[in-house]
C-alpha positions in Angstrom: 53.5 65.0 -73.0 54.8 65.6 -76.7 53.7 69.3 -75.9 55.4 69.4 -72.3 58.7 67.4 -74.3 59.2 70.5 -76.7 57.8 73.3 -74.4 60.5 72.6 -71.3 62.8 71.2 -73.8 63.1 74.5 -75.5 64.1 76.4 -72.0 66.0 73.5 -71.3 68.4 74.5 -73.9 68.3 78.1 -73.6 68.3 78.6 -69.6 69.8 75.5 -68.8 68.5 71.8 -67.8 69.0 72.4 -64.0 65.9 75.0 -64.0 63.6 72.9 -66.1 64.3 70.0 -64.1 63.5 71.6 -60.9 60.0 73.2 -62.6 58.8 69.8 -64.2 59.1 68.0 -60.8 57.4 70.3 -58.9 54.6 70.8 -61.2 54.0 67.0 -62.0 54.0 66.4 -58.3 51.8 68.9 -57.6 49.1 67.5 -60.1 49.6 64.4 -59.0 48.7 65.5 -54.7 45.8 67.6 -56.4 44.1 64.7 -57.9 43.9 62.6 -54.7 41.7 66.3 -53.5 39.3 66.3 -56.5 35.8 66.4 -55.7 33.1 64.0 -57.0 30.4 64.0 -59.2 27.9 64.1 -56.4 29.4 67.3 -55.0 30.5 69.5 -58.4 28.6 67.5 -60.9 30.1 67.7 -64.5 33.0 69.8 -63.1 34.4 66.8 -61.5 35.8 65.1 -65.1 36.8 68.7 -66.3 38.8 69.0 -63.4 40.4 65.4 -63.7 41.1 66.0 -67.5 42.5 69.3 -66.6 44.9 68.0 -63.6 45.4 64.8 -66.2 47.0 67.6 -69.1 48.7 69.2 -66.1 50.6 66.0 -65.2 51.4 64.7 -68.8 52.6 68.6 -69.6 55.3 68.6 -66.7 55.9 64.9 -67.3 57.0 65.5 -71.1 59.3 68.3 -70.2 60.9 66.2 -67.1 62.3 63.1 -68.7 64.1 65.5 -71.7 66.2 67.9 -69.2 66.7 65.0 -66.7 68.1 62.5 -69.4 70.2 64.9 -71.3 71.7 66.5 -68.1 72.6 63.1 -66.9 74.3 61.7 -70.1 76.0 65.4 -70.8 77.8 64.9 -67.5 78.8 60.9 -67.8 82.2 59.5 -69.1 81.5 58.5 -72.5 83.0 54.7 -71.5 79.7 54.6 -69.1 77.2 56.5 -70.8 74.9 53.3 -71.7 75.2 52.0 -68.3 74.0 55.2 -66.8 71.4 55.0 -69.4 70.2 52.0 -68.2 70.3 53.0 -64.6 68.3 56.4 -65.4 65.7 55.2 -67.7 65.2 52.4 -65.4 63.9 54.5 -63.2 60.1 54.9 -64.6 59.5 50.8 -63.9 61.0 51.4 -60.4 58.3 54.2 -59.8 55.7 52.1 -61.1 56.8 49.0 -59.2 56.5 51.4 -55.9 53.0 52.4 -57.5 52.1 48.9 -57.8 53.2 47.9 -54.2 51.0 50.8 -52.9 48.0 49.6 -55.1 48.3 46.0 -53.4 48.6 47.2 -50.0 45.4 49.6 -50.4 43.3 47.2 -52.8 44.4 44.4 -49.9 43.4 46.5 -47.2 39.7 48.0 -48.4 36.9 46.9 -49.6 36.1 47.8 -52.9 33.5 49.8 -51.4 36.0 51.9 -49.1 38.6 52.1 -51.9 35.8 53.7 -54.3 34.7 56.1 -51.8 38.3 57.2 -50.4 40.8 54.5 -51.0 41.8 55.9 -54.5 43.1 58.9 -53.2 45.7 57.8 -51.3 47.5 56.3 -54.5 47.4 60.1 -55.6 48.9 61.3 -52.0 51.7 59.6 -52.1 53.2 60.9 -55.3 54.0 63.4 -53.2 56.9 61.6 -51.5 59.0 60.9 -54.7 58.7 63.8 -56.0 59.9 65.7 -52.8 63.2 63.4 -52.7 63.8 63.9 -56.2 63.9 67.6 -55.6 65.9 67.5 -53.2 68.4 65.7 -55.0 68.1 68.0 -57.6 68.9 70.9 -55.6 72.6 69.8 -55.2 72.9 68.9 -58.8 74.6 71.6 -61.6 74.0 71.9 -65.2 76.3 70.1 -67.1 79.8 71.5 -68.3 79.3 71.1 -72.0 76.0 73.3 -71.4 77.5 76.1 -69.7 80.8 76.2 -72.2 78.0 76.3 -75.2 76.8 79.1 -73.1 79.7 81.0 -72.2 80.7 80.8 -75.8 77.1 82.2 -77.2 76.2 79.4 -79.0 73.1 78.5 -77.5 70.6 78.5 -80.2 67.9 81.3 -79.6 65.3 79.5 -81.4 65.9 75.4 -80.7 62.8 74.2 -81.5 62.6 76.2 -85.1 66.0 74.8 -85.7 65.1 71.4 -85.4 62.5 72.1 -88.4 64.7 74.6 -90.4 68.0 72.9 -90.2 67.6 69.5 -93.1 70.1 67.3 -91.1 68.4 67.8 -87.7 65.2 67.6 -89.1 66.0 63.8 -90.7 67.5 62.9 -87.5 64.4 64.0 -85.4 62.1 62.4 -87.6 64.4 58.7 -88.1 64.5 59.0 -84.2 60.8 59.1 -83.9 60.8 55.8 -85.3 62.5 54.0 -82.8 60.4 56.1 -80.3 56.8 54.8 -81.6 58.0 51.7 -81.7 59.2 51.5 -78.2 55.9 53.4 -76.9 53.7 51.0 -79.1 55.2 47.6 -77.7 55.2 49.4 -73.8 51.7 50.5 -74.5 50.6 46.8 -75.8 52.2 45.1 -72.6 52.7 46.7 -69.6 50.3 49.4 -70.5 47.5 46.8 -71.6 48.2 44.1 -69.3 46.1 44.9 -66.1 43.0 45.3 -68.8 43.8 42.1 -70.5 44.1 40.3 -67.3 40.9 41.5 -65.1 38.4 41.6 -67.8 39.7 39.2 -70.6 41.6 36.4 -68.5 39.0 36.8 -65.5 42.4 37.3 -62.9 41.1 38.6 -59.9 42.5 42.3 -59.2 45.0 41.4 -56.0 46.4 38.6 -58.4 46.7 41.1 -61.4 48.6 43.6 -58.9 51.1 40.6 -57.9 51.5 40.1 -61.6 51.8 43.5 -62.5 54.8 44.3 -59.7 56.4 40.9 -61.0 55.8 42.4 -64.7 57.7 45.9 -64.2 60.3 44.6 -62.0 61.6 42.4 -65.1 61.0 45.8 -66.9 63.6 47.4 -64.1 66.1 44.8 -64.7 65.9 44.7 -67.9 66.1 47.9 -69.1 69.6 48.2 -66.9 70.8 45.3 -68.6 70.1 46.7 -72.1 72.2 49.7 -70.9 74.7 48.0 -70.2 74.9 45.9 -73.4 74.3 48.7 -75.6 77.6 50.0 -74.1 79.3 46.7 -75.6 77.5 46.3 -79.0 76.0 49.3 -79.3 72.7 50.9 -79.0 71.2 49.9 -82.6 72.3 46.3 -81.7 71.0 46.3 -78.4 67.9 47.7 -78.9 67.2 45.4 -82.6 68.4 42.5 -80.8 65.4 42.7 -77.8 62.5 44.2 -80.5 64.0 40.8 -82.8 63.3 38.6 -80.3 60.0 40.0 -79.0 58.8 39.5 -82.8 59.7 35.7 -82.6 58.5 34.9 -78.8 55.2 37.4 -78.6 52.2 35.0 -79.8 53.7 31.8 -78.0 54.5 33.7 -74.9 50.8 35.7 -74.5 49.2 32.4 -75.9 51.0 30.5 -72.7 50.1 33.5 -70.2 46.4 33.6 -71.5 46.0 30.0 -71.3 47.9 29.2 -68.0 46.3 27.5 -65.2 48.7 28.7 -62.3 49.8 32.1 -61.2 53.7 31.0 -60.9 53.4 29.7 -64.5 51.6 33.0 -65.4 54.3 34.6 -64.5 56.8 33.2 -66.1 55.4 34.4 -69.3 54.8 37.6 -68.3 58.5 38.4 -67.1 59.9 37.0 -70.3 57.5 38.9 -72.8 58.0 42.0 -70.9 61.9 41.9 -70.7 62.2 41.5 -74.5 59.2 43.9 -75.9 59.8 46.7 -73.1 63.6 47.2 -72.3 64.9 48.4 -75.1 64.4 51.9 -73.2 67.7 51.1 -71.5 69.7 52.8 -74.6 67.4 55.5 -75.1 68.7 58.4 -72.6 72.3 57.6 -74.7 71.0 57.5 -77.8 69.2 60.5 -78.0 71.4 62.7 -76.3 74.2 61.3 -78.8 72.1 62.2 -81.9 71.7 65.7 -81.4 73.7 68.4 -81.0 74.4 70.5 -77.8 72.5 73.5 -78.5 68.9 71.8 -79.4 69.9 68.3 -77.4 67.3 68.9 -74.8 64.3 70.3 -77.3 64.9 67.6 -79.5 65.2 64.7 -76.8 62.4 65.7 -75.1 60.2 66.0 -78.1 60.9 62.7 -80.3 61.1 61.2 -76.8 57.3 62.2 -75.9 56.3 62.4 -79.7 56.4 58.3 -79.6 53.0 58.6 -77.9 51.6 59.9 -80.7 50.8 56.6 -82.2 52.4 54.4 -79.2 49.9 55.7 -77.0 47.0 54.2 -79.5 48.0 50.9 -78.6 45.5 50.0 -76.3 42.7 50.9 -78.4 44.0 49.1 -81.1 44.1 45.9 -78.5 40.7 46.3 -77.4 38.9 46.6 -81.4 41.2 43.7 -82.1 40.4 41.0 -79.1 36.9 42.5 -78.2 34.9 39.7 -80.1 38.2 37.3 -80.6 37.3 34.5 -78.1 40.3 32.1 -78.9 42.2 34.3 -81.3 43.1 36.8 -78.5 46.5 35.3 -78.0 47.3 35.7 -81.7 45.8 39.0 -82.0 47.6 40.9 -79.1 50.8 38.7 -79.9 50.5 40.4 -83.5 50.1 44.0 -81.7 53.6 43.2 -80.2 55.1 42.3 -83.2 54.2 45.2 -84.9 55.5 47.5 -82.3 58.8 45.7 -82.3 58.8 45.6 -86.3 58.6 49.3 -86.3 61.6 49.5 -83.5 63.3 47.1 -85.9 63.2 49.7 -88.9 63.9 52.2 -86.6 67.4 50.4 -85.8 68.0 50.0 -89.3 67.5 53.3 -90.6 69.4 55.3 -87.6 73.3 55.1 -87.6 75.1 53.7 -84.3 76.0 56.6 -81.7 77.8 55.2 -79.3 81.2 56.4 -79.9 79.6 59.8 -80.6 81.6 62.8 -78.8 78.3 64.9 -77.6 80.7 67.8 -76.4 80.8 69.2 -79.8 
């Protein structure tokens, strides 16, 4: 994804956001659908995992490019006074997609035996990915490039080598690295919670697959509404305070909430803990489309935003591995160690909000 974010972001700055949005959504959708067509080990042997890894790389490559162009184009098109609100709604598309995926997973696993799911049921999940991709493609056909990018293009003020400019321009390099701290913290807390909870629930807490699916639907719904809420709040108090406030809440609440979730005996009791921890730990993303678009100038905005957003995965995506190593033999210490892992990501985010300036009132047309 970081490679895709940098690669497609570079072209998004040079040839326009719309073209890149079209290419990336098609590539991602085709890769997802093709995964459902993969042959099994019994059919092709070692080529099965090789093909799977190739398609997963393809999905990540196009997904990395898709976010930057879509987020930047939207933020460039909306009024400054409502940028935070649109930022929250835009970013909520990710948890909304996961809600749909979780519902489909729940329906499929509830309808099929474990044997049938292992044989062919898993393919259904990938086939359905072509539906939202097709809808998104049709919508994007009617979208035009932003006025600010068109004006820069007509004035010949588009960077010839946007990626290189990020690193050769001292000020832009500094902005990139400081913004990367925020994205690292957000990605780390996300992968410690929503990214790791399915494993935690089923492998460490003994929760049945169907109940785990229900909890993940609820958790993702909490992230969906929370992301919109943070975007709205960021328009009032600023991006830094909105993200920092939720990060501070996660630092305070992480251990008691994970402890409560781990020791809960009833589904609804566990649900309450899941909703709260996901709400405080993952929803800072709501301010990110606005923040990153405001942090970088038009000529490198797509490259820098896409690269830094996905660049947070370099360290952030390691969170589940760290969690596994922390809790594998921890027994009663599991809630404390997993809570500490959430706190680690939240502290990184807090540091990021301290070292970056407020951007709410930035004029992104410059």
